[in-house]
N, C-alpha and C positions, 0 to 999 in steps of 0.2 A: 976299312973300318969307318971312314967318314961317310961313305955311301950308305952303310948299314945304319949309322946313327941318324942320318938324314931321312932314311926310309922309316925308321921308327918314329921320328918326330912328325913326319907327314901322316903316318897312320894315327898317332895320338891326336894330332890336330883335327884330322877328318872325323875321328871318333867323337871328339868334343863337340864339333860343329853339328854333327848329326845325332847326338845322344838322344834328343827328344823324339827323333823319328822312329826309334826302335820300338818303343812301347805305345800301344794304342790306349789312351786313357779314356775309358768309357765311364760316363757318369749317369746315374739315374736322375735325369733332369727334372722329371715331374714328381720325384720322391714317392712313387707308387709301389716300390719294392720289386719292380720288374724292369729289366733292361729290354727296351724295345728295339726293333730293327731301325727305327727312326733315330734312336739314341746312338746306336752303333754308327749309323750314317753320319750323324752330327760329329761324332768323334773322328771319323775318317775325314770329313770335310775340314775339321780343325787341323788335323795332321797335314792335309794337303796345303792348307793356308800357311802353315809353318814352313813346309818345304819350299813353298813359293817365296816366302819372305827370306829364307836362307840362301836359296840357289838361283833366284831370278836376277842374274847379274845385269841384264840390260833393262830391267824394270818395265817390261812390256806387259806384265800381268799373266804371262804364260811361261812354262818351262820349255825351252827349245830342246831339240834332241841332245845337244851338247850339255845343257844344264841338267837334263834328266840323267844323263850319263854320269855327270859329276855327283849328283845326289845319290845315285845307285852305288858309285864307287865309294862314296863316303860311308854309306850304310854297310857295304861289304867290308870296308876297313874296320868299322866298329865291331862287326860280328867276328872278324878274324882276331882283333885285339882281345875280345872277351873270351872266345872259345878255342883259340889255337893253343892248346895245352902243351904241345911239344915245341912251340916257338919256331916252327919252320916256315912261317909266313903263309901257309896254306891250311885249309881245313880238310882233314881226313874224313872218311865216311862216318867214323864215330863222332868226330867233332861236329860235323854237319847235323847228325842226328841229335846231339846234345843241344845244339842251337835251335833246331826245330822243336824239340820237346820243351825247351825254355820258353820259346815264343808261344806255344800252345798253352803252357801253364800260365804265362802272363796274361794271355787273352782270357782264359777261364777265371783267373783271379778277379777280374773285373766284375764277375757275376756273384762273388762272395760278398753280398751286400751287408751282411751282419758282421763281416770281418772276423769270422770264427776260425779261418784257416782251412775249412772244409766247406764244400758245397752241400747245402741241405738238399732234400729231394726237390723242393720248389726251385731253388737256385739252379740245380742241375737240369731240371726240365726247361727252365728259362734259357739256359745256355744251349741246350739241344734245339729248342725252337728257333732261336736266332741263327744258330749254325745251319739248320736245315733251310731257313729262308734265304740264306746266303749261298746256297748250293753246297752245303757241307764243308765250306772252307774253314769254318771255325774248328773243325775236328782234324781234317787231314788234307785240305787243299785238293780235294779229289779231282777237279777238272784241270789242274795246272799243266800236267804233262801233255794233255791234248791241245792246249792252247799254244804251247811252245813251238810246235811245228808250223803254226800260222804266222810266226813273227819273222 
């Protein structure tokens, strides 16, 4: 029982530490009503800087392999804590799909500049343009499986 409580506490602590890593906050920096690829990159750069601030234990300005692993483990713990509906400590294929769909919806919501809850034709076109310029990753992470074999 003590091991289980410790594991839950560790997961919750990791989830709290990495909470801001989950969502990519994209802002229309120039207020022109369109999210540009540069603004997406600025959001990613801010996200990386935050990860560096949280996980760069040796303060050398870079994440070592171990520090990257800790950041990844913290993110994974956050996702498990949020989407593990059967509380077995692992994500089933349905739970992974729910996490993926939530991540995609969160990314797309950044393009709802008028905060209507739905993407207008212009906002949808903007999302698709940025997604295509990123290699389709905003939609389905198309090239990901091909990259895994190279790691």
